[in-house]
MITOR-175680 format. One record per residue: z, y, x of N, C-alpha, C in turn; residue number from 1; residue in three letters. Coordinates in steps of 0.05 Angstrom, whole numbers, always signed. Each point is the difference from the previous one (the first is absolute). Layout:
<nodes>
<node n_z="Z" n_y="Y" n_x="X" ca_z="Z" ca_y="Y" ca_x="X" c_z="Z" c_y="Y" c_x="X" k="NUM" r="ALA"/>
...
</nodes>
This chain:
<nodes>
<node n_z="+655" n_y="+204" n_x="-702" ca_z="-26" ca_y="-13" ca_x="+19" c_z="-23" c_y="+7" c_x="-10" k="1" r="MET"/>
<node n_z="-20" n_y="+4" n_x="+20" ca_z="-28" ca_y="+10" ca_x="-6" c_z="-16" c_y="-23" c_x="-3" k="2" r="LYS"/>
<node n_z="-17" n_y="-1" n_x="-18" ca_z="-23" ca_y="-21" ca_x="-6" c_z="-25" c_y="+11" c_x="+20" k="3" r="HIS"/>
<node n_z="-7" n_y="-21" n_x="+9" ca_z="-25" ca_y="-2" ca_x="+17" c_z="-19" c_y="-23" c_x="-7" k="4" r="VAL"/>
<node n_z="-29" n_y="+7" n_x="+4" ca_z="-19" ca_y="-23" ca_x="-4" c_z="-6" c_y="-11" c_x="+29" k="5" r="THR"/>
<node n_z="+1" n_y="-26" n_x="-1" ca_z="-5" ca_y="-15" ca_x="+25" c_z="-26" c_y="-17" c_x="-1" k="6" r="LEU"/>
<node n_z="-21" n_y="+17" n_x="+13" ca_z="-30" ca_y="-13" ca_x="-4" c_z="-5" c_y="-10" c_x="+23" k="7" r="ASP"/>
<node n_z="+11" n_y="+11" n_x="+25" ca_z="-11" ca_y="-11" ca_x="+25" c_z="+25" c_y="-9" c_x="+18" k="8" r="GLN"/>
<node n_z="-1" n_y="-16" n_x="+22" ca_z="+19" ca_y="-7" ca_x="+14" c_z="+20" c_y="+30" c_x="+12" k="9" r="VAL"/>
<node n_z="-17" n_y="+13" n_x="+4" ca_z="+12" ca_y="+26" ca_x="+14" c_z="+17" c_y="+13" c_x="-20" k="10" r="ASP"/>
<node n_z="-5" n_y="-3" n_x="-22" ca_z="+16" ca_y="+11" ca_x="-21" c_z="+29" c_y="-7" c_x="-3" k="11" r="ASP"/>
<node n_z="+3" n_y="-22" n_x="+12" ca_z="+29" ca_y="-15" ca_x="-1" c_z="+23" c_y="+13" c_x="+20" k="12" r="TYR"/>
<node n_z="-18" n_y="+16" n_x="+17" ca_z="+19" ca_y="+20" ca_x="+18" c_z="+15" c_y="+20" c_x="-17" k="13" r="ASP"/>
<node n_z="-13" n_y="+4" n_x="-23" ca_z="+12" ca_y="+21" ca_x="-16" c_z="+34" c_y="-7" c_x="-11" k="14" r="LEU"/>
<node n_z="+4" n_y="-25" n_x="+3" ca_z="+21" ca_y="-11" ca_x="-7" c_z="+27" c_y="+3" c_x="+19" k="15" r="LEU"/>
<node n_z="-11" n_y="+7" n_x="+25" ca_z="+22" ca_y="+11" ca_x="+20" c_z="+0" c_y="+31" c_x="-3" k="16" r="LEU"/>
<node n_z="+22" n_y="+15" n_x="-6" ca_z="-1" ca_y="+29" ca_x="+4" c_z="-4" c_y="+8" c_x="+24" k="17" r="PRO"/>
<node n_z="-10" n_y="+25" n_x="+1" ca_z="-7" ca_y="+15" ca_x="+24" c_z="+21" c_y="+6" c_x="+21" k="18" r="ASP"/>
<node n_z="+23" n_y="+6" n_x="-16" ca_z="+27" ca_y="+5" ca_x="+20" c_z="+16" c_y="-28" c_x="+8" k="19" r="ASN"/>
<node n_z="-17" n_y="-19" n_x="-6" ca_z="+14" ca_y="-28" ca_x="+11" c_z="-2" c_y="+1" c_x="+25" k="20" r="CYS"/>
<node n_z="+20" n_y="-13" n_x="+20" ca_z="-7" ca_y="+2" ca_x="+28" c_z="-17" c_y="-26" c_x="+8" k="21" r="PRO"/>
<node n_z="-14" n_y="-1" n_x="+22" ca_z="-18" ca_y="-17" ca_x="+10" c_z="+8" c_y="-29" c_x="+1" k="22" r="GLN"/>
<node n_z="+30" n_y="+0" n_x="+7" ca_z="+11" ca_y="-28" ca_x="-3" c_z="+24" c_y="+1" c_x="-21" k="23" r="THR"/>
<node n_z="-2" n_y="-20" n_x="-17" ca_z="+26" ca_y="+4" ca_x="-24" c_z="+6" c_y="-27" c_x="-6" k="24" r="PHE"/>
<node n_z="+25" n_y="-4" n_x="-13" ca_z="+6" ca_y="-24" ca_x="-17" c_z="-4" c_y="+4" c_x="-29" k="25" r="THR"/>
<node n_z="+8" n_y="-21" n_x="-12" ca_z="-6" ca_y="+5" ca_x="-35" c_z="+26" c_y="+17" c_x="-4" k="26" r="SER"/>
<node n_z="+22" n_y="+0" n_x="+12" ca_z="+20" ca_y="+18" ca_x="-9" c_z="-10" c_y="+28" c_x="+8" k="27" r="ALA"/>
<node n_z="-10" n_y="+8" n_x="+17" ca_z="-17" ca_y="+24" ca_x="+5" c_z="-13" c_y="+10" c_x="-21" k="28" r="THR"/>
<node n_z="-25" n_y="-19" n_x="-5" ca_z="-20" ca_y="+6" ca_x="-23" c_z="+16" c_y="+3" c_x="-24" k="29" r="LEU"/>
<node n_z="+22" n_y="-14" n_x="-7" ca_z="+11" ca_y="+1" ca_x="-21" c_z="+12" c_y="+31" c_x="-9" k="30" r="LYS"/>
<node n_z="+7" n_y="+14" n_x="+22" ca_z="+14" ca_y="+27" ca_x="+0" c_z="-24" c_y="+17" c_x="-11" k="31" r="LYS"/>
<node n_z="-23" n_y="-4" n_x="+16" ca_z="-23" ca_y="+19" ca_x="-4" c_z="-13" c_y="-5" c_x="-27" k="32" r="TYR"/>
<node n_z="-4" n_y="-29" n_x="-12" ca_z="-10" ca_y="-5" ca_x="-26" c_z="+17" c_y="+5" c_x="-24" k="33" r="LEU"/>
<node n_z="+29" n_y="-4" n_x="+4" ca_z="+19" ca_y="+2" ca_x="-19" c_z="-9" c_y="-25" c_x="-22" k="34" r="LYS"/>
<node n_z="-7" n_y="-22" n_x="+8" ca_z="-4" ca_y="-21" ca_x="-18" c_z="+18" c_y="-29" c_x="+6" k="35" r="SER"/>
<node n_z="-6" n_y="-18" n_x="-16" ca_z="+18" ca_y="-23" ca_x="+3" c_z="-11" c_y="-13" c_x="+21" k="36" r="SER"/>
<node n_z="+20" n_y="-18" n_x="+12" ca_z="-5" ca_y="-16" ca_x="+26" c_z="-21" c_y="-21" c_x="-9" k="37" r="PRO"/>
<node n_z="-4" n_y="-4" n_x="-26" ca_z="-22" ca_y="-23" ca_x="-6" c_z="-27" c_y="+14" c_x="+2" k="38" r="LYS"/>
<node n_z="+0" n_y="+26" n_x="-10" ca_z="-23" ca_y="+10" ca_x="+2" c_z="-11" c_y="+8" c_x="+29" k="39" r="LYS"/>
<node n_z="+22" n_y="+10" n_x="+17" ca_z="-5" ca_y="+3" ca_x="+28" c_z="-12" c_y="-22" c_x="+15" k="40" r="ILE"/>
<node n_z="+12" n_y="-24" n_x="-8" ca_z="-5" ca_y="-26" ca_x="+14" c_z="-31" c_y="-10" c_x="-6" k="41" r="GLN"/>
<node n_z="-5" n_y="+6" n_x="-29" ca_z="-27" ca_y="-8" ca_x="-11" c_z="-18" c_y="+22" c_x="+20" k="42" r="THR"/>
<node n_z="+3" n_y="+26" n_x="+2" ca_z="-14" ca_y="+22" ca_x="+12" c_z="-4" c_y="-13" c_x="+31" k="43" r="CYS"/>
<node n_z="+19" n_y="-10" n_x="+12" ca_z="+5" ca_y="-4" ca_x="+26" c_z="-23" c_y="-28" c_x="+8" k="44" r="LEU"/>
<node n_z="+2" n_y="-16" n_x="-18" ca_z="-13" ca_y="-27" ca_x="-2" c_z="-30" c_y="+7" c_x="-3" k="45" r="ASN"/>
<node n_z="-9" n_y="+17" n_x="-16" ca_z="-30" ca_y="+7" ca_x="-3" c_z="-6" c_y="+12" c_x="+18" k="46" r="VAL"/>
<node n_z="+17" n_y="+21" n_x="+10" ca_z="-12" ca_y="+15" ca_x="+30" c_z="-7" c_y="-19" c_x="+20" k="47" r="LEU"/>
<node n_z="+17" n_y="-19" n_x="+4" ca_z="+1" ca_y="-19" ca_x="+19" c_z="-21" c_y="-17" c_x="-2" k="48" r="ASN"/>
<node n_z="-6" n_y="-12" n_x="-26" ca_z="-23" ca_y="-16" ca_x="+1" c_z="-25" c_y="+16" c_x="+2" k="49" r="SER"/>
<node n_z="-4" n_y="+22" n_x="+1" ca_z="-24" ca_y="+16" ca_x="-1" c_z="+2" c_y="+17" c_x="+28" k="50" r="LEU"/>
<node n_z="+16" n_y="-8" n_x="+19" ca_z="-3" ca_y="+5" ca_x="+26" c_z="+5" c_y="+28" c_x="+5" k="51" r="ASN"/>
<node n_z="+17" n_y="+13" n_x="-24" ca_z="+2" ca_y="+31" ca_x="+1" c_z="+25" c_y="+5" c_x="+19" k="52" r="ARG"/>
<node n_z="+15" n_y="-19" n_x="+2" ca_z="+32" ca_y="+4" ca_x="+14" c_z="-4" c_y="-29" c_x="+17" k="53" r="ILE"/>
<node n_z="+20" n_y="-3" n_x="+22" ca_z="+4" ca_y="-21" ca_x="+8" c_z="+33" c_y="-4" c_x="+8" k="54" r="GLU"/>
<node n_z="+12" n_y="-23" n_x="+1" ca_z="+27" ca_y="-1" ca_x="+9" c_z="+1" c_y="-3" c_x="+29" k="55" r="VAL"/>
<node n_z="+18" n_y="+14" n_x="+9" ca_z="+2" ca_y="+7" ca_x="+34" c_z="+26" c_y="-11" c_x="+8" k="56" r="ILE"/>
<node n_z="+16" n_y="-10" n_x="-13" ca_z="+27" ca_y="-7" ca_x="+7" c_z="+22" c_y="+7" c_x="-28" k="57" r="GLY"/>
<node n_z="+22" n_y="-1" n_x="+14" ca_z="+23" ca_y="+2" ca_x="-19" c_z="+18" c_y="+23" c_x="+6" k="58" r="LYS"/>
<node n_z="+12" n_y="+11" n_x="-22" ca_z="+20" ca_y="+22" ca_x="+9" c_z="+26" c_y="-10" c_x="-20" k="59" r="GLU"/>
<node n_z="+16" n_y="-11" n_x="+14" ca_z="+23" ca_y="-14" ca_x="-15" c_z="-8" c_y="-24" c_x="-14" k="60" r="GLY"/>
<node n_z="+7" n_y="-1" n_x="-24" ca_z="-19" ca_y="-19" ca_x="-21" c_z="-20" c_y="+5" c_x="-8" k="61" r="ARG"/>
<node n_z="-13" n_y="+23" n_x="+1" ca_z="-22" ca_y="+11" ca_x="-10" c_z="-23" c_y="-6" c_x="+15" k="62" r="HIS"/>
<node n_z="-28" n_y="-7" n_x="-11" ca_z="-22" ca_y="-2" ca_x="+14" c_z="-7" c_y="+30" c_x="+10" k="63" r="ARG"/>
<node n_z="-11" n_y="+4" n_x="+23" ca_z="-12" ca_y="+27" ca_x="+9" c_z="-32" c_y="+1" c_x="-3" k="64" r="LEU"/>
<node n_z="-10" n_y="+14" n_x="-14" ca_z="-29" ca_y="+3" ca_x="-7" c_z="-11" c_y="+26" c_x="+14" k="65" r="TYR"/>
<node n_z="-24" n_y="+1" n_x="+5" ca_z="-15" ca_y="+21" ca_x="+15" c_z="-26" c_y="+0" c_x="-17" k="66" r="LYS"/>
<node n_z="-10" n_y="+24" n_x="-3" ca_z="-22" ca_y="+8" ca_x="-9" c_z="-23" c_y="-12" c_x="+18" k="67" r="ARG"/>
<node n_z="-21" n_y="-10" n_x="-15" ca_z="-26" ca_y="-7" ca_x="+23" c_z="-17" c_y="+22" c_x="-4" k="68" r="VAL"/>
<node n_z="-7" n_y="+11" n_x="+25" ca_z="-20" ca_y="+23" ca_x="+0" c_z="-29" c_y="-12" c_x="-3" k="69" r="ASP"/>
<node n_z="-10" n_y="+4" n_x="-21" ca_z="-31" ca_y="-8" ca_x="-5" c_z="-16" c_y="+23" c_x="+9" k="70" r="HIS"/>
<node n_z="+7" n_y="+19" n_x="+9" ca_z="-19" ca_y="+28" ca_x="+5" c_z="-10" c_y="-8" c_x="+26" k="71" r="LYS"/>
<node n_z="+8" n_y="-9" n_x="+17" ca_z="-13" ca_y="-10" ca_x="+27" c_z="-22" c_y="-23" c_x="-1" k="72" r="SER"/>
<node n_z="-2" n_y="-11" n_x="-25" ca_z="-24" ca_y="-21" ca_x="-2" c_z="-25" c_y="+9" c_x="-2" k="73" r="PHE"/>
</nodes>
């Protein structure tokens, strides 16, 4: 796992790997980050609270997340 410094809100985007799809579930993210479910859920909660991702529905029993595009603001 790579260590990063998170000084600004935009820095939290680094928690999502570049090769992660635009829409994803916690299970999808777990495959990319190779981390524990608890750490993945913490990551998703932080990103969601900072409006870096949003819940757009469900895929099976998992929430479906989407990256929020802040470049257009």
